KEKE-3310 file (N, C-alpha, C; in steps of 0.2 Angstrom, whole numbers, plus 5000, padded with zeros to 4 digits):
npx = (4954:4964:4969:4982:4991:5006:5013:5022:5035:5035:5041:5040:5042:5033:5031:5019:5008:5002:4988:4997:5010:5025:5023:5030:5024:5020:5022:5022:5019:5016:5014:5001:4994:4997:4992:4977:4974:4972:4961:4953:4952:4964:4980:4993:5009:5022:5034:5049:5061:5073:5078:5091:5086:5072:5060:5056:5046:5037:5037:5032:5022:5014:5017:5008:4996:4995:5002:5013:5033:5045:5059:5073:5084:5094:5109:5118:5112:5097:5080:5066:5060:5045:5039:5028:5029:5025:5011:5015:5022:5037:5048:5063:5078:5075:5077:5089:5082:5072:5078:5083:5070:5069:5074:5073:5059:5062:5069:5062:5048:5055:5052:5039:5022:5014:4994:4991:5001:5006:5012:5017:5017:5029:5048:5050:5058:5060:5048:5046:5057:5053:5039:5044:5049:5037:5030:5035:5028:5014:5005:4993:4993:4994:4996:5001:5005:5014:5010:5022:5032:5025:5027:5041:5043:5041:5026:5021:5029:5025:5010:5014:5015:5004:4998:5003:4999:4987:4979:4975:4978:4975:4973:4963:4970:4981:4976:4974:4986:4992:4985:4987:4976:4962:4951:4942:4934:4938:4950:4946:4940:4952:4958:4952:4952:4963:4960:4958:4953:4958:4956:4955:4957:4950:4953:4943:4943:4932:4923:4921:4925:4930:4927:4935:4932:4936:4932:4921:4912:4910:4904:4906:4899:4908:4909:4903:4910:4910:4920:4938:4953:4965:4972:4981:4988:4977:4974:4983:4978:4966:4968:4973:4964:4953:4962:4962:4947:4943:4950:4943:4930:4929:4922:4923:4913:4910:4921:4926:4916:4922:4932:4932:4925:4934:4946:4939:4938:4949:4954:4950:4959:4976:4988:4990:4983:4968:4970:4976:4967:4957:4947:4943:4932:4927:4922:4910:4900)
npy = (5388:5376:5369:5369:5359:5355:5343:5341:5328:5310:5295:5279:5261:5250:5235:5223:5212:5199:5186:5178:5182:5191:5208:5219:5236:5251:5266:5280:5297:5306:5299:5296:5307:5314:5305:5305:5316:5316:5311:5321:5334:5340:5347:5338:5341:5329:5328:5322:5312:5297:5282:5270:5257:5260:5255:5257:5255:5260:5273:5275:5270:5282:5291:5288:5290:5303:5309:5323:5322:5326:5322:5318:5306:5296:5291:5282:5277:5268:5268:5276:5263:5255:5246:5234:5233:5225:5231:5246:5257:5256:5267:5267:5275:5288:5302:5304:5307:5316:5327:5333:5336:5353:5359:5354:5359:5372:5374:5368:5377:5386:5384:5384:5389:5384:5384:5379:5372:5356:5352:5339:5325:5325:5325:5339:5348:5349:5352:5365:5372:5369:5376:5390:5392:5391:5401:5412:5411:5415:5405:5394:5387:5370:5359:5343:5333:5323:5310:5306:5316:5326:5321:5324:5336:5354:5358:5373:5375:5369:5373:5388:5386:5383:5395:5402:5395:5388:5377:5366:5348:5335:5320:5311:5308:5315:5330:5327:5325:5337:5349:5344:5339:5328:5324:5324:5335:5345:5348:5352:5364:5373:5371:5379:5394:5394:5394:5407:5413:5402:5385:5371:5352:5340:5323:5311:5295:5281:5290:5299:5317:5332:5349:5364:5382:5400:5400:5390:5374:5362:5346:5332:5317:5301:5289:5273:5261:5241:5234:5237:5237:5241:5257:5263:5279:5286:5297:5304:5303:5309:5321:5325:5324:5331:5345:5346:5345:5357:5368:5368:5369:5376:5377:5371:5363:5354:5349:5344:5333:5324:5323:5312:5305:5298:5296:5284:5274:5271:5262:5249:5243:5236:5248:5259:5252:5255:5267:5269:5260:5268:5280:5297:5298:5288:5291:5298:5310)
npz = (4958:4963:4979:4991:5000:5013:5019:5032:5040:5046:5036:5038:5040:5046:5058:5058:5065:5057:5057:5063:5059:5055:5046:5036:5033:5024:5033:5045:5050:5042:5029:5032:5033:5021:5014:5017:5016:5002:4999:4994:4982:4983:4979:4986:4994:5002:5013:5020:5026:5023:5025:5019:5016:5012:5004:4987:4978:4986:4988:4975:4975:4983:4975:4963:4969:4967:4976:4978:4981:4993:4997:5008:5005:5016:5014:5022:5032:5041:5038:5047:5059:5066:5078:5087:5108:5121:5119:5117:5107:5099:5093:5078:5076:5073:5077:5068:5055:5057:5060:5048:5043:5044:5037:5023:5021:5023:5009:5001:5001:4993:4983:4980:4987:4997:5002:5014:5030:5037:5052:5058:5071:5081:5086:5099:5099:5085:5080:5082:5075:5064:5064:5068:5053:5046:5050:5043:5030:5022:5023:5030:5045:5053:5066:5073:5089:5100:5110:5118:5117:5126:5138:5143:5142:5145:5150:5148:5136:5125:5125:5123:5109:5104:5101:5089:5077:5067:5067:5078:5083:5095:5104:5116:5129:5126:5128:5140:5147:5143:5149:5162:5169:5174:5170:5156:5153:5161:5157:5142:5146:5149:5138:5130:5131:5124:5112:5104:5089:5082:5080:5089:5091:5098:5095:5101:5100:5097:5101:5094:5092:5098:5094:5097:5097:5096:5110:5110:5110:5102:5100:5089:5082:5081:5066:5065:5064:5061:5064:5073:5068:5067:5076:5074:5067:5065:5071:5063:5050:5053:5053:5042:5033:5038:5037:5023:5020:5024:5016:5005:5009:5021:5031:5048:5055:5045:5039:5050:5054:5040:5044:5052:5047:5037:5046:5054:5044:5041:5051:5049:5044:5042:5044:5032:5023:5022:5017:5005:4997:4995:4985:4978:4971:4980:4992:4999:5008)
capx = (4961:4967:4971:4988:4994:5011:5011:5029:5034:5040:5039:5043:5043:5034:5029:5012:5008:4996:4988:5003:5016:5027:5023:5030:5019:5024:5020:5025:5013:5019:5013:4995:4990:4997:4984:4970:4972:4973:4957:4950:4953:4969:4989:4997:5014:5023:5041:5051:5066:5071:5085:5094:5083:5066:5056:5055:5040:5031:5039:5031:5016:5011:5017:5002:4990:4997:5006:5020:5039:5052:5062:5082:5088:5100:5110:5121:5107:5092:5073:5063:5055:5041:5035:5023:5034:5023:5004:5019:5024:5044:5053:5071:5081:5068:5081:5093:5079:5069:5085:5081:5065:5067:5080:5068:5054:5066:5071:5053:5046:5057:5050:5031:5022:5007:4989:4991:5008:5005:5016:5015:5019:5037:5051:5045:5062:5061:5043:5050:5060:5047:5033:5048:5049:5031:5027:5038:5024:5007:5000:4989:4996:4990:5001:5002:5008:5015:5009:5029:5033:5021:5028:5046:5045:5040:5019:5021:5032:5021:5005:5013:5015:4997:4997:5006:4996:4979:4973:4979:4977:4978:4970:4960:4976:4986:4973:4974:4992:4994:4982:4988:4969:4963:4946:4942:4930:4941:4953:4944:4940:4958:4962:4946:4957:4968:4957:4953:4955:4960:4955:4960:4954:4951:4951:4942:4943:4925:4916:4921:4930:4927:4930:4934:4936:4933:4929:4914:4916:4906:4904:4906:4901:4913:4907:4903:4913:4911:4927:4942:4960:4971:4970:4989:4986:4970:4973:4986:4973:4960:4971:4974:4956:4953:4961:4959:4942:4943:4953:4938:4922:4932:4919:4925:4908:4910:4928:4928:4913:4925:4939:4928:4923:4941:4950:4935:4941:4958:4956:4945:4963:4981:4991:4990:4979:4961:4970:4980:4961:4951:4947:4942:4926:4922:4923:4905:4898)
capy = (5385:5369:5370:5365:5357:5354:5338:5339:5323:5306:5292:5273:5255:5248:5229:5221:5205:5198:5180:5175:5180:5198:5209:5226:5240:5257:5269:5287:5301:5310:5295:5293:5315:5314:5302:5307:5324:5317:5310:5328:5337:5346:5346:5338:5338:5325:5333:5319:5311:5291:5278:5267:5252:5263:5251:5261:5255:5262:5278:5275:5271:5288:5296:5285:5291:5310:5316:5326:5322:5331:5316:5317:5298:5295:5282:5277:5275:5265:5271:5272:5257:5255:5240:5236:5229:5225:5237:5250:5256:5259:5269:5268:5279:5295:5309:5305:5308:5322:5333:5336:5340:5359:5360:5352:5364:5379:5371:5365:5384:5392:5383:5383:5393:5382:5387:5377:5367:5354:5349:5331:5326:5323:5329:5346:5354:5348:5357:5373:5374:5369:5382:5396:5392:5391:5408:5417:5413:5416:5399:5393:5381:5366:5358:5340:5334:5317:5310:5304:5323:5329:5316:5325:5343:5359:5361:5377:5376:5367:5379:5393:5383:5386:5404:5404:5390:5389:5371:5360:5343:5331:5317:5313:5308:5322:5333:5329:5328:5345:5353:5342:5338:5319:5323:5327:5339:5350:5349:5354:5372:5375:5372:5384:5398:5396:5394:5411:5414:5398:5378:5366:5347:5333:5316:5305:5288:5280:5295:5306:5324:5340:5354:5369:5387:5405:5399:5388:5366:5358:5337:5326:5309:5297:5286:5268:5253:5236:5230:5239:5232:5246:5261:5267:5282:5286:5305:5309:5302:5313:5328:5328:5325:5341:5351:5346:5349:5363:5374:5363:5371:5384:5375:5366:5357:5352:5348:5336:5326:5322:5319:5308:5299:5295:5291:5278:5269:5268:5258:5245:5239:5236:5253:5261:5248:5256:5273:5265:5258:5272:5285:5302:5295:5281:5294:5304:5314)
capz = (4958:4968:4985:4992:5006:5012:5026:5037:5045:5047:5033:5041:5040:5052:5057:5061:5064:5053:5057:5068:5055:5055:5040:5036:5032:5024:5039:5046:5051:5034:5024:5036:5034:5015:5009:5020:5013:4995:4998:4993:4977:4984:4978:4991:4995:5006:5014:5024:5025:5023:5025:5012:5015:5012:4997:4981:4976:4992:4985:4969:4978:4984:4967:4960:4970:4964:4979:4977:4986:4993:5002:5009:5007:5020:5012:5027:5038:5040:5038:5054:5061:5071:5081:5094:5112:5125:5118:5114:5098:5099:5085:5081:5069:5072:5079:5063:5050:5060:5060:5042:5041:5044:5030:5017:5022:5020:5001:4996:5002:4990:4975:4981:4992:5001:5005:5023:5031:5042:5056:5060:5077:5081:5094:5099:5095:5079:5076:5084:5069:5058:5065:5063:5046:5041:5050:5039:5026:5023:5025:5037:5051:5058:5070:5078:5094:5102:5118:5120:5119:5133:5146:5143:5141:5149:5147:5144:5131:5121:5125:5117:5101:5099:5098:5081:5075:5064:5068:5083:5083:5100:5105:5124:5131:5127:5131:5147:5149:5141:5153:5168:5172:5173:5166:5147:5155:5163:5148:5137:5149:5149:5133:5128:5133:5120:5105:5102:5082:5080:5081:5095:5090:5103:5096:5106:5098:5095:5105:5093:5091:5100:5091:5103:5090:5099:5117:5108:5112:5099:5100:5084:5082:5077:5061:5067:5061:5063:5067:5073:5068:5069:5076:5073:5063:5065:5073:5059:5047:5055:5054:5034:5028:5041:5034:5016:5017:5029:5012:5000:5010:5024:5037:5054:5056:5038:5039:5059:5049:5035:5045:5057:5042:5033:5052:5054:5037:5043:5060:5048:5041:5046:5042:5027:5019:5019:5014:4999:4994:4993:4981:4979:4970:4984:4997:4999:5015)
cpx = (4959:4970:4979:4992:5002:5012:5019:5029:5037:5037:5043:5041:5040:5030:5023:5012:4999:4995:4993:5009:5017:5026:5027:5028:5024:5018:5023:5019:5012:5014:5003:4992:4992:4990:4977:4969:4969:4966:4951:4954:4958:4977:4991:5006:5020:5032:5044:5059:5066:5078:5088:5091:5074:5064:5054:5049:5035:5032:5033:5022:5010:5012:5009:4997:4989:4999:5013:5025:5044:5055:5068:5083:5093:5103:5114:5116:5100:5085:5072:5058:5050:5040:5033:5027:5027:5016:5007:5023:5031:5045:5059:5073:5076:5073:5085:5089:5074:5076:5083:5077:5064:5070:5076:5063:5054:5067:5063:5049:5050:5055:5042:5029:5014:5001:4991:4999:5005:5010:5016:5020:5024:5041:5049:5049:5064:5056:5044:5051:5057:5044:5037:5049:5044:5029:5029:5033:5016:5002:4998:4991:4992:5000:4999:5007:5009:5013:5017:5032:5031:5024:5036:5047:5039:5031:5021:5023:5027:5013:5007:5014:5010:4994:5001:5006:4988:4974:4979:4977:4979:4973:4967:4968:4981:4984:4975:4981:4995:4992:4982:4981:4968:4957:4945:4940:4933:4948:4954:4942:4945:4961:4954:4948:4962:4966:4954:4956:4959:4956:4959:4954:4954:4949:4949:4940:4935:4920:4916:4927:4926:4932:4930:4940:4933:4929:4922:4917:4908:4909:4901:4906:4907:4907:4908:4907:4912:4917:4934:4948:4966:4970:4976:4988:4979:4971:4978:4982:4967:4963:4972:4968:4954:4953:4961:4952:4940:4944:4948:4930:4924:4924:4919:4921:4909:4917:4929:4921:4916:4932:4938:4926:4931:4944:4948:4937:4947:4960:4953:4951:4970:4984:4989:4984:4971:4963:4971:4974:4956:4951:4944:4932:4921:4920:4917:4903:4892)
cpy = (5381:5372:5367:5364:5354:5349:5338:5333:5315:5303:5285:5268:5253:5241:5229:5213:5203:5189:5175:5178:5190:5200:5216:5231:5247:5261:5276:5291:5304:5308:5294:5301:5314:5310:5303:5312:5322:5313:5316:5330:5342:5343:5344:5335:5336:5326:5327:5317:5304:5288:5274:5260:5254:5259:5258:5260:5257:5269:5279:5273:5275:5291:5296:5286:5298:5315:5316:5325:5324:5327:5318:5309:5299:5290:5280:5275:5271:5270:5271:5270:5259:5247:5238:5232:5230:5231:5245:5251:5260:5260:5270:5272:5286:5301:5309:5308:5314:5327:5336:5338:5349:5363:5360:5357:5369:5378:5372:5373:5388:5392:5385:5386:5389:5384:5386:5375:5365:5352:5344:5333:5324:5326:5336:5351:5355:5352:5364:5376:5376:5376:5389:5396:5393:5397:5413:5416:5414:5412:5398:5387:5377:5361:5349:5340:5327:5315:5308:5310:5327:5326:5321:5332:5347:5361:5368:5380:5376:5372:5385:5393:5385:5394:5406:5398:5392:5384:5367:5354:5338:5326:5317:5313:5314:5328:5335:5329:5335:5349:5350:5341:5330:5318:5328:5333:5347:5353:5354:5362:5375:5378:5378:5391:5399:5394:5399:5412:5408:5391:5373:5361:5342:5328:5311:5298:5287:5284:5299:5311:5329:5345:5362:5376:5394:5404:5395:5380:5364:5349:5334:5322:5306:5293:5277:5264:5246:5232:5234:5235:5234:5252:5267:5271:5286:5294:5309:5310:5308:5321:5329:5327:5330:5345:5352:5348:5355:5368:5370:5371:5376:5382:5370:5361:5353:5345:5343:5329:5323:5318:5314:5302:5294:5293:5285:5273:5267:5266:5253:5239:5238:5242:5256:5259:5253:5262:5273:5264:5265:5278:5292:5301:5290:5284:5298:5306:5319)
cpz = (4965:4974:4985:4998:5008:5019:5028:5041:5044:5042:5035:5038:5046:5052:5062:5060:5062:5052:5060:5064:5054:5048:5039:5031:5030:5030:5041:5045:5047:5029:5028:5031:5027:5012:5013:5017:5005:4993:4996:4988:4979:4982:4987:4990:5002:5008:5019:5022:5028:5023:5020:5012:5015:5004:4993:4978:4982:4991:4978:4969:4980:4979:4964:4961:4971:4973:4978:4981:4987:4998:5001:5010:5009:5016:5016:5033:5037:5042:5047:5053:5066:5071:5089:5100:5119:5124:5118:5109:5099:5091:5085:5074:5069:5072:5072:5054:5051:5058:5054:5039:5040:5038:5024:5015:5018:5010:4998:4996:4996:4982:4975:4988:4992:5002:5014:5024:5036:5044:5059:5067:5076:5088:5092:5099:5089:5076:5079:5078:5064:5058:5064:5056:5044:5044:5045:5031:5028:5026:5032:5039:5054:5062:5075:5082:5096:5110:5121:5124:5126:5138:5147:5143:5146:5146:5142:5138:5123:5119:5121:5113:5098:5097:5092:5076:5071:5070:5073:5086:5089:5100:5115:5129:5132:5128:5139:5151:5150:5145:5162:5173:5170:5172:5159:5149:5155:5160:5145:5141:5150:5141:5125:5127:5127:5112:5103:5094:5079:5082:5085:5091:5096:5099:5101:5106:5094:5096:5099:5090:5093:5097:5096:5095:5095:5106:5115:5107:5108:5099:5092:5084:5078:5072:5063:5062:5063:5068:5068:5071:5069:5070:5077:5068:5062:5067:5066:5052:5045:5051:5045:5031:5031:5038:5028:5016:5019:5021:5007:5003:5015:5029:5042:5055:5051:5039:5045:5055:5046:5040:5051:5054:5041:5041:5053:5049:5039:5048:5057:5045:5045:5043:5039:5022:5015:5016:5007:4995:4991:4989:4981:4976:4976:4992:4996:5006:5014)
residu = (UNK:UNK:UNK:UNK:UNK:UNK:UNK:UNK:UNK:UNK:UNK:UNK:UNK:UNK:UNK:UNK:UNK:UNK:UNK:UNK:UNK:UNK:UNK:UNK:UNK:UNK:UNK:UNK:UNK:UNK:UNK:UNK:UNK:UNK:UNK:UNK:UNK:UNK:UNK:UNK:UNK:UNK:UNK:UNK:UNK:UNK:UNK:UNK:UNK:UNK:UNK:UNK:UNK:UNK:UNK:UNK:UNK:UNK:UNK:UNK:UNK:UNK:UNK:UNK:UNK:UNK:UNK:UNK:UNK:UNK:UNK:UNK:UNK:UNK:UNK:UNK:UNK:UNK:UNK:UNK:UNK:UNK:UNK:UNK:UNK:UNK:UNK:UNK:UNK:UNK:UNK:UNK:UNK:UNK:UNK:UNK:UNK:UNK:UNK:UNK:UNK:UNK:UNK:UNK:UNK:UNK:UNK:UNK:UNK:UNK:UNK:UNK:UNK:UNK:UNK:UNK:UNK:UNK:UNK:UNK:UNK:UNK:UNK:UNK:UNK:UNK:UNK:UNK:UNK:UNK:UNK:UNK:UNK:UNK:UNK:UNK:UNK:UNK:UNK:UNK:UNK:UNK:UNK:UNK:UNK:UNK:UNK:UNK:UNK:UNK:UNK:UNK:UNK:UNK:UNK:UNK:UNK:UNK:UNK:UNK:UNK:UNK:UNK:UNK:UNK:UNK:UNK:UNK:UNK:UNK:UNK:UNK:UNK:UNK:UNK:UNK:UNK:UNK:UNK:UNK:UNK:UNK:UNK:UNK:UNK:UNK:UNK:UNK:UNK:UNK:UNK:UNK:UNK:UNK:UNK:UNK:UNK:UNK:UNK:UNK:UNK:UNK:UNK:UNK:UNK:UNK:UNK:UNK:UNK:UNK:UNK:UNK:UNK:UNK:UNK:UNK:UNK:UNK:UNK:UNK:UNK:UNK:UNK:UNK:UNK:UNK:UNK:UNK:UNK:UNK:UNK:UNK:UNK:UNK:UNK:UNK:UNK:UNK:UNK:UNK:UNK:UNK:UNK:UNK:UNK:UNK:UNK:UNK:UNK:UNK:UNK:UNK:UNK:UNK:UNK:UNK:UNK:UNK:UNK:UNK:UNK:UNK:UNK:UNK:UNK:UNK:UNK:UNK:UNK:UNK:UNK:UNK:UNK:UNK:UNK:UNK:UNK:UNK:UNK:UNK:UNK:UNK:UNK:UNK:UNK)
# end
């Protein structure tokens, strides 16, 4: 039986500067996660909210990749829009769309019960609501976190969320912020305490990934690429690929290797371009 994943998060428009010119690409955490998951033979449903200016051709692109869409269109508001400013990613219109996600998830669960629900990085209060809904199911639960929220909320609130999920994803900086430690080694020691009967995954860029489960720590190296063009979305892509692979093989290490492979491919092009070009037949590990 084919396994199934719900990816709950943002769809967005994003500006990239390509050869000195501004271009707008499909983006958003849910898009990266869903497309990465779909490189494995699993059923993927993307749950999100969009605005009046979201290109219909992008939705058709996702559908053509085999992704089911459960979308709310807010006709009176623009879509989420990201652009880089002083080496920082600035987002607009996030709150107006993020608030729609809990009801969307609740309604979609009335139709289908997935094997796994992934809650992509978002506003922490929204994630709490999504988690409360997901906990009412028998689904495996994965959760991503965002650096921006870790700077604004009580660390204890985030650590408490780990107790209610099966998989928790964060990067090196987020691990340090969450544990209030300056070194990755010390951060990992604290995260080990939260890894009983669950998996915590810390992505560390070109150095690979740290996998923490039941107090054990494993380092999985990254796949090397000739040139990194755009690192945005690598973490979300890792999560989607990891979770889909895990559903198929039920092996943490193999899932981690696959996540590293897909995320390394993502950074070789702008936005979702690399994922959109990939097919299941082309991806072998």
